[in-house]
Z-matrix of the N, CA and C atoms (Angstrom, degrees):
N
C 1 1.451
C 2 1.525 1 110.33
N 3 1.330 2 116.81 1 -40.56
C 4 1.461 3 119.06 2 179.11
C 5 1.525 4 111.76 3 -63.18
N 6 1.308 5 116.52 4 -40.92
C 7 1.461 6 120.74 5 -178.75
C 8 1.528 7 111.29 6 -63.80
N 9 1.321 8 117.33 7 -32.77
C 10 1.464 9 119.59 8 -178.96
C 11 1.532 10 112.06 9 -86.28
N 12 1.313 11 117.95 10 -11.03
C 13 1.466 12 121.93 11 178.49
C 14 1.532 13 109.85 12 -82.06
N 15 1.309 14 117.13 13 156.17
C 16 1.470 15 120.19 14 179.19
C 17 1.541 16 111.20 15 -79.23
N 18 1.326 17 115.05 16 59.82
C 19 1.461 18 122.01 17 -177.35
C 20 1.522 19 110.46 18 -128.30
N 21 1.312 20 115.58 19 154.39
C 22 1.457 21 120.79 20 170.07
C 23 1.516 22 106.96 21 -89.86
N 24 1.318 23 116.92 22 128.13
C 25 1.466 24 121.60 23 -178.97
C 26 1.514 25 109.07 24 -100.07
N 27 1.321 26 116.85 25 130.86
C 28 1.459 27 123.09 26 176.08
C 29 1.527 28 108.44 27 -135.62
N 30 1.309 29 115.12 28 145.54
C 31 1.456 30 122.54 29 174.06
C 32 1.517 31 105.92 30 -108.86
N 33 1.317 32 117.23 31 119.23
C 34 1.460 33 122.48 32 -173.57
C 35 1.520 34 109.55 33 -115.70
N 36 1.333 35 115.46 34 135.50
C 37 1.460 36 120.63 35 178.54
C 38 1.523 37 109.68 36 -145.59
N 39 1.306 38 115.95 37 156.14
C 40 1.463 39 120.14 38 176.22
C 41 1.528 40 111.74 39 -103.07
N 42 1.307 41 117.91 40 14.56
C 43 1.456 42 120.51 41 -179.00
C 44 1.529 43 110.94 42 -65.76
N 45 1.318 44 115.43 43 140.62
C 46 1.473 45 121.25 44 174.69
C 47 1.523 46 110.36 45 -123.54
N 48 1.322 47 117.27 46 8.06
C 49 1.469 48 121.57 47 -175.91
C 50 1.516 49 114.11 48 -88.10
N 51 1.334 50 117.97 49 -13.79
C 52 1.454 51 118.94 50 -176.33
C 53 1.518 52 109.87 51 -146.39
N 54 1.308 53 115.31 52 155.56
C 55 1.460 54 120.78 53 178.67
C 56 1.527 55 110.02 54 -72.53
N 57 1.297 56 114.32 55 163.80
C 58 1.466 57 120.54 56 177.70
C 59 1.531 58 110.09 57 -59.67
N 60 1.313 59 116.80 58 -39.16
C 61 1.477 60 120.99 59 -179.34
C 62 1.537 61 110.19 60 -64.55
N 63 1.335 62 117.48 61 -43.61
C 64 1.473 63 120.13 62 177.44
C 65 1.527 64 111.14 63 -62.42
N 66 1.318 65 115.52 64 -41.80
C 67 1.466 66 120.25 65 178.39
C 68 1.525 67 110.53 66 -62.75
N 69 1.329 68 116.66 67 -42.69
C 70 1.461 69 121.21 68 177.37
C 71 1.526 70 110.97 69 -58.83
N 72 1.331 71 117.14 70 -46.09
C 73 1.462 72 120.76 71 179.53
C 74 1.526 73 111.06 72 -60.79
N 75 1.333 74 116.55 73 -42.34
C 76 1.467 75 120.18 74 -179.37
C 77 1.529 76 110.74 75 -65.59
N 78 1.326 77 117.16 76 -44.76
C 79 1.460 78 120.18 77 -179.71
C 80 1.529 79 111.64 78 -66.73
N 81 1.320 80 116.85 79 -36.42
C 82 1.473 81 120.96 80 177.60
C 83 1.524 82 110.01 81 -64.36
N 84 1.344 83 116.93 82 -42.85
C 85 1.479 84 120.23 83 177.39
C 86 1.525 85 111.39 84 -61.71
N 87 1.333 86 116.78 85 -29.38
C 88 1.462 87 120.89 86 179.06
C 89 1.533 88 112.36 87 -80.89
N 90 1.339 89 116.12 88 -3.21
C 91 1.454 90 119.53 89 175.41
C 92 1.520 91 115.13 90 102.26
N 93 1.318 92 118.46 91 4.14
C 94 1.465 93 120.31 92 178.44
C 95 1.520 94 110.11 93 -75.07
N 96 1.317 95 116.49 94 135.88
C 97 1.461 96 122.89 95 172.67
C 98 1.526 97 105.44 96 -91.77
N 99 1.315 98 116.35 97 98.11
C 100 1.452 99 121.07 98 -169.42
C 101 1.527 100 109.97 99 -144.38
N 102 1.322 101 115.54 100 147.87
C 103 1.466 102 121.76 101 176.06
C 104 1.526 103 108.66 102 -112.11
N 105 1.312 104 116.44 103 153.45
C 106 1.467 105 120.32 104 -176.87
C 107 1.530 106 112.48 105 -57.55
N 108 1.318 107 117.41 106 -38.34
C 109 1.469 108 119.69 107 -178.44
C 110 1.536 109 112.49 108 -68.04
N 111 1.325 110 117.45 109 -11.93
C 112 1.465 111 120.79 110 178.42
C 113 1.528 112 112.51 111 -87.22
N 114 1.315 113 117.06 112 -4.27
C 115 1.465 114 121.11 113 -179.13
C 116 1.523 115 109.27 114 -99.45
N 117 1.318 116 116.00 115 130.13
C 118 1.464 117 121.83 116 175.91
C 119 1.525 118 107.32 117 -126.45
N 120 1.331 119 116.44 118 119.78
C 121 1.459 120 121.27 119 -177.81
C 122 1.525 121 110.32 120 -117.12
N 123 1.306 122 115.94 121 170.95
C 124 1.466 123 119.64 122 174.52
C 125 1.527 124 110.36 123 -63.99
N 126 1.332 125 117.00 124 -28.18
C 127 1.464 126 120.23 125 175.78
C 128 1.532 127 110.47 126 -69.44
N 129 1.331 128 116.73 127 -35.14
C 130 1.462 129 120.97 128 174.95
C 131 1.525 130 109.40 129 -61.03
N 132 1.322 131 116.28 130 -46.29
C 133 1.466 132 121.05 131 179.45
C 134 1.527 133 110.65 132 -62.76
N 135 1.334 134 116.90 133 -42.14
C 136 1.460 135 120.53 134 179.37
C 137 1.522 136 110.71 135 -63.37
N 138 1.314 137 116.85 136 -45.06
C 139 1.470 138 120.19 137 179.04
C 140 1.530 139 110.55 138 -61.11
N 141 1.330 140 117.18 139 -45.23
C 142 1.463 141 120.69 140 178.70
C 143 1.525 142 111.27 141 -56.99
N 144 1.319 143 116.45 142 -43.94
C 145 1.466 144 120.92 143 179.62
C 146 1.531 145 111.35 144 -65.42
N 147 1.332 146 116.91 145 -42.08
C 148 1.465 147 120.65 146 177.89
C 149 1.529 148 110.68 147 -59.42
N 150 1.324 149 116.01 148 -42.50
C 151 1.461 150 120.04 149 179.72
C 152 1.527 151 111.49 150 -68.11
N 153 1.322 152 116.86 151 -41.03
C 154 1.467 153 120.53 152 179.37
C 155 1.523 154 111.81 153 -64.45
N 156 1.341 155 115.56 154 -42.31
C 157 1.459 156 120.50 155 -177.23
C 158 1.532 157 112.76 156 -84.80
N 159 1.331 158 116.65 157 -10.10
C 160 1.463 159 123.69 158 -179.25
C 161 1.537 160 111.30 159 52.22
N 162 1.327 161 114.56 160 53.31
C 163 1.464 162 120.70 161 177.83
C 164 1.524 163 109.94 162 -111.33
N 165 1.342 164 114.61 163 164.20
C 166 1.466 165 122.42 164 -179.96
C 167 1.528 166 107.78 165 -112.83
N 168 1.325 167 117.58 166 108.36
C 169 1.461 168 119.58 167 -172.50
C 170 1.535 169 114.49 168 -88.47
N 171 1.303 170 114.33 169 151.24
C 172 1.454 171 122.26 170 159.48
C 173 1.525 172 103.16 171 -87.67
N 174 1.312 173 117.63 172 121.13
C 175 1.455 174 121.72 173 -174.96
C 176 1.527 175 110.79 174 -95.26
N 177 1.308 176 117.05 175 103.58
C 178 1.464 177 122.73 176 174.46
C 179 1.526 178 107.54 177 -96.79
N 180 1.313 179 114.88 178 67.07
C 181 1.466 180 122.16 179 -178.92
C 182 1.523 181 108.77 180 -128.71
N 183 1.303 182 115.27 181 161.74
C 184 1.457 183 120.83 182 176.53
C 185 1.529 184 109.47 183 -60.05
N 186 1.309 185 116.36 184 145.64
C 187 1.467 186 120.57 185 -179.55
C 188 1.527 187 112.02 186 -56.77
N 189 1.348 188 117.13 187 -30.68
C 190 1.466 189 120.64 188 179.54
C 191 1.533 190 111.97 189 -70.00
N 192 1.331 191 117.01 190 -16.36
C 193 1.465 192 121.02 191 -179.78
C 194 1.530 193 112.24 192 -91.02
N 195 1.309 194 117.81 193 -14.01
C 196 1.469 195 121.52 194 -175.52
C 197 1.530 196 114.58 195 -57.11
N 198 1.344 197 119.72 196 -35.62
C 199 1.472 198 118.30 197 179.47
C 200 1.535 199 113.71 198 -56.13
N 201 1.315 200 118.22 199 -26.33
C 202 1.463 201 120.30 200 179.22
C 203 1.527 202 112.63 201 -71.04
N 204 1.321 203 116.72 202 -7.76
C 205 1.465 204 121.14 203 179.87
C 206 1.528 205 112.18 204 -114.87
N 207 1.324 206 117.08 205 15.13
C 208 1.455 207 121.37 206 178.24
C 209 1.528 208 109.28 207 -56.88
N 210 1.334 209 115.26 208 131.43
C 211 1.461 210 120.60 209 178.78
C 212 1.517 211 114.31 210 90.94
N 213 1.326 212 117.56 211 -8.88
C 214 1.465 213 121.21 212 176.97
C 215 1.522 214 107.67 213 -85.94
N 216 1.327 215 117.30 214 125.63
C 217 1.456 216 120.99 215 178.99
C 218 1.516 217 111.81 216 -69.00
N 219 1.327 218 116.11 217 134.09
C 220 1.469 219 120.47 218 -179.03
C 221 1.532 220 112.07 219 -124.20
N 222 1.342 221 116.84 220 6.76
C 223 1.460 222 119.79 221 177.58
C 224 1.519 223 109.38 222 -72.32
N 225 1.329 224 116.33 223 139.54
C 226 1.464 225 121.71 224 178.43
C 227 1.535 226 110.52 225 49.14
N 228 1.334 227 117.87 226 63.43
C 229 1.461 228 121.62 227 -173.06
C 230 1.531 229 113.35 228 -60.14
N 231 1.328 230 114.47 229 144.01
C 232 1.465 231 121.19 230 174.33
C 233 1.534 232 110.83 231 -128.04
N 234 1.324 233 115.64 232 18.81
C 235 1.460 234 123.08 233 177.19
C 236 1.526 235 107.92 234 -156.41
N 237 1.327 236 116.57 235 163.73
C 238 1.465 237 121.52 236 179.21
C 239 1.526 238 108.46 237 -132.30
N 240 1.332 239 116.03 238 132.71
C 241 1.460 240 122.07 239 172.78
C 242 1.526 241 106.57 240 -111.21
N 243 1.326 242 115.73 241 124.09
C 244 1.460 243 121.04 242 -177.55
C 245 1.526 244 109.43 243 -113.29
N 246 1.320 245 115.47 244 126.47
C 247 1.459 246 121.63 245 174.99
C 248 1.515 247 108.64 246 -128.51
N 249 1.310 248 116.89 247 -173.93
C 250 1.454 249 121.66 248 178.11
C 251 1.526 250 107.98 249 -77.13
N 252 1.325 251 115.61 250 100.30
C 253 1.470 252 120.90 251 -176.55
C 254 1.526 253 109.35 252 -149.59
N 255 1.325 254 117.30 253 69.58
C 256 1.466 255 120.34 254 -175.39
C 257 1.525 256 113.71 255 -55.12
N 258 1.330 257 117.69 256 -30.92
C 259 1.465 258 119.88 257 -178.77
C 260 1.524 259 112.29 258 -68.33
N 261 1.336 260 117.33 259 -16.93
C 262 1.466 261 120.85 260 179.53
C 263 1.531 262 112.74 261 -98.19
N 264 1.323 263 117.24 262 -6.08
C 265 1.456 264 120.20 263 -178.59
C 266 1.523 265 110.07 264 -91.52
N 267 1.321 266 114.60 265 81.49
C 268 1.457 267 121.98 266 176.61
C 269 1.523 268 107.51 267 -135.47
N 270 1.316 269 115.80 268 169.10
C 271 1.457 270 120.85 269 -172.16
C 272 1.528 271 112.88 270 -52.90
N 273 1.315 272 117.45 271 -49.53
C 274 1.465 273 120.62 272 -176.19
C 275 1.537 274 111.68 273 -59.61
N 276 1.319 275 116.36 274 -45.78
C 277 1.464 276 119.81 275 -177.71
C 278 1.529 277 111.38 276 -71.04
N 279 1.318 278 116.36 277 -39.89
C 280 1.466 279 119.29 278 178.71
C 281 1.530 280 110.20 279 -65.17
N 282 1.314 281 117.17 280 -39.90
C 283 1.465 282 121.25 281 177.88
C 284 1.532 283 109.61 282 -62.09
N 285 1.310 284 116.43 283 -42.01
C 286 1.459 285 121.30 284 177.98
C 287 1.532 286 110.87 285 -62.79
N 288 1.317 287 116.61 286 -42.27
C 289 1.458 288 121.19 287 -179.82
C 290 1.532 289 110.88 288 -63.98
N 291 1.325 290 117.45 289 -42.19
C 292 1.448 291 120.26 290 -178.82
C 293 1.527 292 112.38 291 -68.51
N 294 1.311 293 115.84 292 -27.59
C 295 1.472 294 118.82 293 178.18
C 296 1.507 295 110.50 294 -73.39
């Protein structure tokens, strides 16, 4: 019914554990008729902000989320993006983020 209505359909999530492509594959396997451009995640919002502000982030995100930041410069970071990534929350990485 939504697809036949004069509406724009979007799937919105706050997940930071997986890339948009992984999420698309999972939703497709579950039977959703969905396109990648219809998915909006918190990582999408973070990437948009990074591009708007033209900053270079230290990415404290799960390795599976990194594809959503392809093409974003991360050398000499001047910003930090934090997602659900317990394996990255250790003294060395936190010290780097605070610097």
